[in-house]
PLY file of the C-alpha trace (Angstrom):
ply
format ascii 1.0
element vertex 141
property float x
property float y
property float z
element edge 140
property int vertex1
property int vertex2
end_header
49.44 47.46 101.66
49.44 49.89 104.65
48.73 53.64 104.38
52.31 54.33 105.42
53.69 52.22 102.52
51.35 53.92 100.07
52.49 57.33 101.27
56.20 56.32 101.03
55.60 55.12 97.55
54.11 58.46 96.55
57.04 60.28 98.08
59.53 58.16 96.08
57.60 58.78 92.84
57.65 62.56 93.66
61.44 62.50 94.29
61.98 60.67 90.93
59.80 63.09 89.12
61.88 66.06 90.54
65.11 64.87 88.76
63.84 65.85 85.34
63.29 69.04 83.30
59.63 69.17 82.16
57.70 70.59 79.22
54.05 71.22 79.63
50.78 72.70 78.26
47.93 73.64 80.57
44.37 74.20 79.93
44.40 73.71 76.17
40.68 73.90 75.29
39.42 72.04 72.24
36.13 70.94 70.73
36.27 67.11 70.75
34.17 64.23 69.55
34.13 62.16 72.73
31.68 60.22 74.84
30.17 56.90 75.33
26.53 58.19 75.69
24.15 58.48 72.83
23.72 62.27 73.45
27.48 62.67 73.12
27.74 61.18 69.65
27.65 63.43 66.53
28.37 66.52 68.61
31.49 68.16 69.97
32.16 68.91 73.62
34.75 71.44 75.10
37.63 69.39 76.52
40.67 70.77 78.48
44.02 69.20 78.13
46.92 69.55 80.49
50.08 67.62 79.73
53.46 67.45 81.35
56.44 65.44 80.07
59.71 64.76 81.64
62.83 65.17 79.49
65.79 62.78 79.76
68.53 64.38 81.82
71.09 63.92 78.95
68.95 66.22 76.72
69.68 69.89 76.49
69.85 72.71 74.06
73.45 73.08 73.39
73.10 75.30 70.47
69.83 77.19 71.21
68.02 75.13 68.61
64.59 73.76 69.06
65.44 70.54 67.17
67.69 69.62 70.03
64.95 69.31 72.72
61.36 68.06 72.86
58.98 71.01 72.63
55.58 71.80 74.00
54.54 71.96 70.38
55.09 68.21 70.28
52.53 67.85 73.07
49.95 69.88 71.27
50.66 67.93 68.07
49.91 64.62 69.92
46.63 66.01 71.05
45.62 67.09 67.49
46.76 63.79 66.04
44.65 61.91 68.61
41.58 64.05 67.79
42.09 63.40 64.11
41.35 59.78 64.75
37.68 60.60 64.99
35.17 59.98 67.83
36.59 58.34 70.93
34.22 56.93 73.50
36.37 57.09 76.66
38.62 59.93 78.08
40.89 57.07 79.29
41.38 55.84 75.72
42.06 59.43 74.58
44.68 59.82 77.34
46.35 56.52 76.45
46.58 57.51 72.75
48.08 60.91 73.66
50.61 59.27 76.01
51.60 56.71 73.44
52.26 59.39 70.81
54.33 61.46 73.21
56.37 58.43 74.39
57.35 57.74 70.75
59.95 60.44 71.39
62.83 58.64 73.12
63.83 61.87 74.79
60.65 61.72 77.03
61.11 59.76 80.23
57.47 59.98 81.50
54.27 61.79 80.60
51.26 62.95 82.62
48.06 63.55 80.74
44.98 65.21 82.34
41.82 65.46 80.37
38.75 67.46 81.68
35.42 67.12 80.07
34.02 70.56 80.66
30.45 70.12 79.66
29.45 67.03 81.67
28.00 67.39 85.13
28.00 70.24 87.54
31.85 70.58 87.34
34.77 69.33 85.16
35.03 65.59 85.11
37.86 63.48 83.53
41.03 61.50 84.07
44.73 61.97 84.71
47.12 59.20 83.80
50.98 59.04 84.15
52.90 56.71 81.94
56.70 56.02 82.29
58.87 55.00 79.35
59.19 51.20 79.38
56.16 50.59 81.53
54.61 48.38 78.89
51.25 50.23 79.33
51.69 52.53 76.37
51.40 51.36 72.75
50.79 52.95 69.48
47.18 52.49 68.37
0 1
1 2
2 3
3 4
4 5
5 6
6 7
7 8
8 9
9 10
10 11
11 12
12 13
13 14
14 15
15 16
16 17
17 18
18 19
19 20
20 21
21 22
22 23
23 24
24 25
25 26
26 27
27 28
28 29
29 30
30 31
31 32
32 33
33 34
34 35
35 36
36 37
37 38
38 39
39 40
40 41
41 42
42 43
43 44
44 45
45 46
46 47
47 48
48 49
49 50
50 51
51 52
52 53
53 54
54 55
55 56
56 57
57 58
58 59
59 60
60 61
61 62
62 63
63 64
64 65
65 66
66 67
67 68
68 69
69 70
70 71
71 72
72 73
73 74
74 75
75 76
76 77
77 78
78 79
79 80
80 81
81 82
82 83
83 84
84 85
85 86
86 87
87 88
88 89
89 90
90 91
91 92
92 93
93 94
94 95
95 96
96 97
97 98
98 99
99 100
100 101
101 102
102 103
103 104
104 105
105 106
106 107
107 108
108 109
109 110
110 111
111 112
112 113
113 114
114 115
115 116
116 117
117 118
118 119
119 120
120 121
121 122
122 123
123 124
124 125
125 126
126 127
127 128
128 129
129 130
130 131
131 132
132 133
133 134
134 135
135 136
136 137
137 138
138 139
139 140
């Protein structure tokens, strides 16, 4: 794959993403049981969560009621439900679990989850994943 085709693909993805309304949370900081290394087990670490979810174009709040649309509260609930599962070794696994829960809502078209481990290394480290509905990559754990 050439560099030009990679850039073209990224531009197409960005254009597709711009077609949707989005809900988001940014920089939600929580104490989490996460890590594959022995020194990370049995302790919590500060972890940052930023999540963005695209809402299907057919969805709108016609009567100004929260039940009509997905809410950023749903994004926070997905994080808390994942953390309630107990210790998770990998941030990649944590991100997949959060995506899977958010994509259970059929009104969500795609979701982006960014997780920053704030206490490892000289700066934040982590992962960011994007999962579209129907990609086959998300599943309920």
